[in-house]
C-alpha beads as a LAMMPS data file, in Angstrom:
LAMMPS data file: protein, C-alpha beads

175 atoms
174 bonds

1 atom types
1 bond types

-500.0 500.0 xlo xhi
-500.0 500.0 ylo yhi
-500.0 500.0 zlo zhi

Masses

1 110.0

Atoms # bond

1 1 1 323.736 -287.695 161.012
2 1 1 319.964 -287.944 160.864
3 1 1 317.572 -287.042 158.062
4 1 1 316.835 -283.530 159.353
5 1 1 320.494 -282.563 159.404
6 1 1 320.934 -284.026 155.920
7 1 1 317.935 -282.044 154.624
8 1 1 319.214 -278.903 156.312
9 1 1 322.641 -279.296 154.710
10 1 1 321.164 -280.002 151.277
11 1 1 318.812 -277.016 151.457
12 1 1 321.621 -274.790 152.698
13 1 1 323.923 -275.784 149.842
14 1 1 321.069 -275.260 147.366
15 1 1 320.226 -271.836 148.817
16 1 1 323.852 -270.657 148.795
17 1 1 324.504 -271.996 145.277
18 1 1 321.326 -270.454 143.827
19 1 1 322.026 -267.132 145.572
20 1 1 325.536 -267.090 144.083
21 1 1 324.118 -267.902 140.647
22 1 1 321.557 -265.126 141.134
23 1 1 324.295 -262.561 141.730
24 1 1 326.740 -263.782 139.092
25 1 1 324.273 -264.448 136.258
26 1 1 324.609 -262.073 133.308
27 1 1 321.044 -262.560 132.093
28 1 1 318.424 -260.848 134.342
29 1 1 315.757 -263.448 133.522
30 1 1 318.078 -266.225 134.729
31 1 1 318.747 -264.181 137.865
32 1 1 315.024 -264.084 138.627
33 1 1 314.748 -267.830 138.072
34 1 1 317.662 -268.451 140.462
35 1 1 315.913 -266.193 142.988
36 1 1 312.852 -268.446 142.762
37 1 1 315.055 -271.480 143.524
38 1 1 316.476 -269.577 146.510
39 1 1 312.961 -268.861 147.789
40 1 1 312.041 -272.550 147.534
41 1 1 315.170 -273.521 149.486
42 1 1 314.306 -270.975 152.178
43 1 1 310.771 -272.375 152.318
44 1 1 312.314 -275.792 152.937
45 1 1 314.196 -274.302 155.882
46 1 1 310.906 -272.904 157.226
47 1 1 309.375 -276.382 157.048
48 1 1 312.351 -277.802 158.958
49 1 1 311.729 -275.163 161.621
50 1 1 308.092 -276.298 161.841
51 1 1 306.810 -273.020 160.387
52 1 1 304.553 -274.360 157.667
53 1 1 302.546 -271.157 157.369
54 1 1 305.675 -269.104 156.613
55 1 1 306.795 -271.687 154.064
56 1 1 303.491 -271.588 152.183
57 1 1 303.264 -267.789 152.317
58 1 1 306.865 -267.530 151.093
59 1 1 306.075 -269.775 148.119
60 1 1 302.760 -268.128 147.248
61 1 1 303.712 -264.486 147.744
62 1 1 307.399 -264.305 146.895
63 1 1 308.055 -267.222 144.537
64 1 1 304.675 -266.731 142.907
65 1 1 303.407 -263.189 142.745
66 1 1 306.532 -261.090 143.268
67 1 1 308.676 -263.122 140.885
68 1 1 306.041 -262.932 138.142
69 1 1 306.027 -259.165 138.629
70 1 1 309.846 -259.076 138.439
71 1 1 309.789 -261.120 135.229
72 1 1 307.245 -258.771 133.638
73 1 1 309.270 -255.698 134.587
74 1 1 312.511 -257.208 133.300
75 1 1 310.900 -258.269 130.043
76 1 1 309.304 -254.843 129.552
77 1 1 312.640 -253.094 130.070
78 1 1 314.857 -253.029 127.027
79 1 1 318.109 -254.205 128.552
80 1 1 320.932 -253.865 126.037
81 1 1 324.625 -253.675 126.764
82 1 1 324.850 -250.578 124.571
83 1 1 322.323 -248.630 126.677
84 1 1 323.754 -249.707 130.041
85 1 1 326.085 -247.104 131.549
86 1 1 329.648 -248.269 132.186
87 1 1 330.719 -248.425 135.824
88 1 1 334.097 -247.016 136.672
89 1 1 336.799 -248.809 138.635
90 1 1 336.193 -246.865 141.860
91 1 1 332.545 -247.879 141.983
92 1 1 333.482 -251.544 141.555
93 1 1 336.126 -251.193 144.278
94 1 1 333.612 -249.564 146.630
95 1 1 331.192 -252.446 145.991
96 1 1 333.896 -255.005 146.750
97 1 1 334.861 -253.207 149.993
98 1 1 331.197 -252.984 151.073
99 1 1 330.691 -256.691 150.346
100 1 1 333.839 -257.550 152.306
101 1 1 332.616 -255.508 155.273
102 1 1 329.266 -257.317 155.164
103 1 1 331.059 -260.677 155.097
104 1 1 333.204 -259.608 158.042
105 1 1 330.136 -258.601 160.074
106 1 1 328.391 -261.903 159.259
107 1 1 331.421 -263.959 160.273
108 1 1 331.771 -261.969 163.507
109 1 1 328.077 -262.471 164.302
110 1 1 328.170 -266.217 163.639
111 1 1 331.446 -267.078 165.356
112 1 1 329.805 -267.714 168.747
113 1 1 326.950 -269.853 167.415
114 1 1 326.970 -273.375 168.789
115 1 1 325.656 -275.635 166.035
116 1 1 325.941 -278.804 168.147
117 1 1 322.805 -278.025 170.161
118 1 1 319.932 -280.136 168.787
119 1 1 317.317 -277.819 170.313
120 1 1 318.034 -275.391 167.466
121 1 1 315.759 -277.537 165.304
122 1 1 312.075 -277.237 166.158
123 1 1 311.302 -280.701 164.772
124 1 1 313.866 -282.348 167.022
125 1 1 312.426 -280.529 169.987
126 1 1 308.883 -281.569 169.079
127 1 1 307.552 -278.037 169.595
128 1 1 304.536 -276.408 168.070
129 1 1 306.415 -273.211 167.328
130 1 1 305.254 -272.311 163.816
131 1 1 301.972 -274.160 163.492
132 1 1 299.075 -272.274 161.919
133 1 1 296.801 -273.128 164.852
134 1 1 299.105 -271.357 167.319
135 1 1 299.643 -268.441 164.943
136 1 1 295.894 -267.975 164.487
137 1 1 295.273 -268.220 168.223
138 1 1 297.856 -265.497 168.951
139 1 1 296.680 -263.346 166.054
140 1 1 293.010 -263.383 167.056
141 1 1 293.441 -263.160 170.847
142 1 1 296.534 -261.163 171.771
143 1 1 296.899 -259.140 168.566
144 1 1 293.272 -258.791 167.426
145 1 1 293.157 -254.974 167.726
146 1 1 296.366 -254.309 165.700
147 1 1 295.192 -256.905 163.158
148 1 1 291.850 -255.148 162.675
149 1 1 293.491 -251.704 162.546
150 1 1 295.859 -252.902 159.821
151 1 1 292.954 -254.370 157.843
152 1 1 291.117 -251.014 157.995
153 1 1 294.343 -249.278 156.929
154 1 1 294.703 -251.613 153.922
155 1 1 291.045 -251.079 153.016
156 1 1 291.427 -247.295 153.105
157 1 1 294.593 -247.530 150.977
158 1 1 292.729 -249.595 148.370
159 1 1 289.830 -247.145 148.317
160 1 1 292.293 -244.256 147.960
161 1 1 294.019 -245.981 145.025
162 1 1 290.692 -246.545 143.280
163 1 1 289.633 -242.910 143.836
164 1 1 292.964 -241.591 142.529
165 1 1 292.777 -243.905 139.527
166 1 1 289.235 -242.790 138.690
167 1 1 290.162 -239.092 138.963
168 1 1 293.047 -239.568 136.529
169 1 1 290.768 -241.373 134.048
170 1 1 288.131 -238.603 134.343
171 1 1 290.804 -235.924 133.780
172 1 1 292.135 -237.772 130.706
173 1 1 288.612 -238.136 129.301
174 1 1 287.944 -234.410 129.789
175 1 1 291.027 -233.407 127.781

Bonds

1 1 1 2
2 1 2 3
3 1 3 4
4 1 4 5
5 1 5 6
6 1 6 7
7 1 7 8
8 1 8 9
9 1 9 10
10 1 10 11
11 1 11 12
12 1 12 13
13 1 13 14
14 1 14 15
15 1 15 16
16 1 16 17
17 1 17 18
18 1 18 19
19 1 19 20
20 1 20 21
21 1 21 22
22 1 22 23
23 1 23 24
24 1 24 25
25 1 25 26
26 1 26 27
27 1 27 28
28 1 28 29
29 1 29 30
30 1 30 31
31 1 31 32
32 1 32 33
33 1 33 34
34 1 34 35
35 1 35 36
36 1 36 37
37 1 37 38
38 1 38 39
39 1 39 40
40 1 40 41
41 1 41 42
42 1 42 43
43 1 43 44
44 1 44 45
45 1 45 46
46 1 46 47
47 1 47 48
48 1 48 49
49 1 49 50
50 1 50 51
51 1 51 52
52 1 52 53
53 1 53 54
54 1 54 55
55 1 55 56
56 1 56 57
57 1 57 58
58 1 58 59
59 1 59 60
60 1 60 61
61 1 61 62
62 1 62 63
63 1 63 64
64 1 64 65
65 1 65 66
66 1 66 67
67 1 67 68
68 1 68 69
69 1 69 70
70 1 70 71
71 1 71 72
72 1 72 73
73 1 73 74
74 1 74 75
75 1 75 76
76 1 76 77
77 1 77 78
78 1 78 79
79 1 79 80
80 1 80 81
81 1 81 82
82 1 82 83
83 1 83 84
84 1 84 85
85 1 85 86
86 1 86 87
87 1 87 88
88 1 88 89
89 1 89 90
90 1 90 91
91 1 91 92
92 1 92 93
93 1 93 94
94 1 94 95
95 1 95 96
96 1 96 97
97 1 97 98
98 1 98 99
99 1 99 100
100 1 100 101
101 1 101 102
102 1 102 103
103 1 103 104
104 1 104 105
105 1 105 106
106 1 106 107
107 1 107 108
108 1 108 109
109 1 109 110
110 1 110 111
111 1 111 112
112 1 112 113
113 1 113 114
114 1 114 115
115 1 115 116
116 1 116 117
117 1 117 118
118 1 118 119
119 1 119 120
120 1 120 121
121 1 121 122
122 1 122 123
123 1 123 124
124 1 124 125
125 1 125 126
126 1 126 127
127 1 127 128
128 1 128 129
129 1 129 130
130 1 130 131
131 1 131 132
132 1 132 133
133 1 133 134
134 1 134 135
135 1 135 136
136 1 136 137
137 1 137 138
138 1 138 139
139 1 139 140
140 1 140 141
141 1 141 142
142 1 142 143
143 1 143 144
144 1 144 145
145 1 145 146
146 1 146 147
147 1 147 148
148 1 148 149
149 1 149 150
150 1 150 151
151 1 151 152
152 1 152 153
153 1 153 154
154 1 154 155
155 1 155 156
156 1 156 157
157 1 157 158
158 1 158 159
159 1 159 160
160 1 160 161
161 1 161 162
162 1 162 163
163 1 163 164
164 1 164 165
165 1 165 166
166 1 166 167
167 1 167 168
168 1 168 169
169 1 169 170
170 1 170 171
171 1 171 172
172 1 172 173
173 1 173 174
174 1 174 175
């Protein structure tokens, strides 16, 4: 067993454990913190697959910005056990059946996977699969037109949000 397989196993155990703690935690703030640990473990998997750009974006966007937003929303909500509606037995049973079906589909999908092939790991293969240089080259040669169209779309969405926000402030000031 080499170092990459050991790292993969460690990160996998960490990701599965933190995902289980995320689901089973009673406190929503602890659930968000376990989700951050899960995101870091997934970023470690991206690094093992030689996709450094995805790892950094996963840490910055998801573990950083999105999780801070989740924490603010959870802390702004007044979560008390008294205000939470009680779930009946049938709803819990339906959730358990749906989870069992998902597990069955995952097991059926993974039963034919051959984990003995070392070419599954990009680092063992020595490939340049996820390097930022290759990603940038593809993005600005092959996909330059869709990239520019999406940037114009994002710009128009931001302008629309600012215009809508200003109209609402003007209407509130008039009343």
